C-alpha positions as CSV (number, residue, x, y, z in Angstrom):
1,M,-33.0,-45.3,4.2
2,K,-30.4,-47.5,6.1
3,L,-29.6,-47.0,9.7
4,Y,-26.0,-48.5,10.8
5,G,-25.2,-49.2,14.4
6,I,-25.7,-51.7,17.2
7,P,-29.2,-52.9,18.8
8,T,-27.8,-52.3,22.5
9,C,-26.5,-48.7,21.8
10,G,-28.7,-46.0,23.6
11,S,-28.5,-43.6,20.7
12,V,-29.2,-46.4,18.0
13,R,-32.3,-47.4,20.1
14,N,-33.7,-43.7,20.4
15,A,-33.1,-43.4,16.6
16,R,-34.8,-46.8,15.5
17,K,-37.6,-45.5,18.2
18,F,-38.0,-42.2,16.5
19,F,-38.2,-44.0,13.0
20,K,-40.9,-46.3,14.2
21,D,-42.7,-43.7,15.9
22,N,-43.0,-41.6,12.8
23,D,-43.9,-44.5,10.6
24,I,-40.2,-44.0,8.4
25,D,-39.4,-47.2,7.0
26,L,-35.3,-48.1,7.0
27,E,-33.3,-51.2,7.0
28,F,-31.0,-51.9,9.8
29,I,-27.5,-52.8,9.8
30,D,-25.9,-54.0,12.6
31,F,-22.2,-53.7,12.8
32,K,-21.6,-56.7,14.9
33,K,-23.3,-58.9,12.1
34,T,-22.3,-57.0,8.9
35,S,-18.7,-55.5,8.7
36,I,-18.1,-52.4,6.9
37,D,-15.2,-51.9,5.0
38,C,-12.8,-49.0,3.6
39,V,-14.8,-48.5,0.6
40,K,-17.9,-47.5,3.0
41,V,-15.8,-45.7,5.5
42,D,-14.4,-43.4,2.4
43,E,-17.8,-42.9,1.2
44,W,-19.2,-41.6,4.7
45,L,-15.6,-39.6,5.0
46,G,-16.5,-38.0,1.7
47,Q,-19.3,-36.1,3.2
48,I,-18.1,-35.9,6.9
49,E,-15.2,-34.8,8.9
50,M,-13.4,-37.5,10.7
51,D,-14.0,-36.1,14.2
52,V,-17.7,-36.4,13.3
53,L,-17.4,-40.4,12.4
54,F,-14.4,-41.3,14.6
55,N,-15.8,-42.4,18.4
56,N,-13.0,-41.6,20.6
57,R,-15.5,-41.7,23.7
58,G,-16.4,-45.3,23.7
59,T,-15.5,-48.4,25.3
60,K,-13.7,-50.0,22.5
61,Y,-11.6,-46.8,22.0
62,R,-10.3,-47.1,25.6
63,T,-9.7,-50.8,25.5
64,L,-7.6,-50.6,22.4
65,K,-5.7,-47.7,24.0
66,L,-5.9,-45.7,20.9
67,K,-5.3,-42.5,22.8
68,D,-1.6,-43.2,23.7
69,L,-1.1,-43.8,19.8
70,S,-2.0,-40.4,18.9
71,L,-3.6,-41.2,15.9
72,D,-3.5,-38.6,12.7
73,E,-6.5,-39.0,10.3
74,S,-5.0,-41.8,8.3
75,G,-4.2,-43.7,11.6
76,K,-7.9,-43.2,12.5
77,R,-9.2,-44.2,9.2
78,E,-7.4,-47.3,9.2
79,W,-8.9,-48.1,12.3
80,L,-12.2,-47.5,11.4
81,C,-11.9,-49.9,8.5
82,K,-10.7,-52.8,10.4
83,E,-13.0,-52.0,13.8
84,N,-16.6,-51.0,13.3
85,M,-17.0,-50.3,16.9
86,L,-15.1,-47.1,16.3
87,L,-17.9,-45.7,14.2
88,K,-19.9,-42.8,15.9
89,R,-23.5,-44.4,16.0
90,P,-25.9,-44.1,14.5
91,I,-24.9,-43.6,11.1
92,I,-28.0,-43.0,8.9
93,E,-28.0,-42.8,4.8
94,F,-30.7,-40.7,3.5
95,K,-31.5,-39.4,0.1
96,G,-27.4,-39.2,-0.7
97,Q,-26.7,-37.9,2.6
98,V,-25.0,-39.0,5.5
99,V,-26.4,-38.4,9.0
100,V,-24.1,-39.4,12.2
101,G,-25.6,-39.8,15.8
102,W,-28.7,-38.9,17.8
103,D,-30.2,-35.4,17.7
104,E,-34.2,-35.7,18.0
105,E,-34.6,-31.9,16.9
106,K,-32.0,-32.5,13.9
107,Y,-34.0,-35.7,12.8
108,K,-37.2,-33.6,13.0
109,E,-36.0,-31.4,10.5
110,I,-34.6,-33.9,8.3
111,F,-36.6,-36.6,8.0
112,I,-40.2,-35.4,8.9
113,K,-41.5,-33.1,6.2
């Protein structure tokens, strides 16, 4: 299992604590240290919708003034490939599936059997 995000993000901290509290091992990939490329973005987009993956409520979105650009899916993909801080967090890869965001109830259903 891999968890992608940044350590200072509240949702990522919640997710990491959830996995630690439930003795679930995972590999943490820090977006600030490891850049995610278009191949990985496309892999995720093969399983989840752009609206789920693209963070249009974060600081990076506002500072880049992307709202003014009225981006289509192709434009959003292009930005995700070059600016990982636009990815919603956390992103979890687990048994071939991708889970995005923090939702404790959803995590219990998926990760605790």
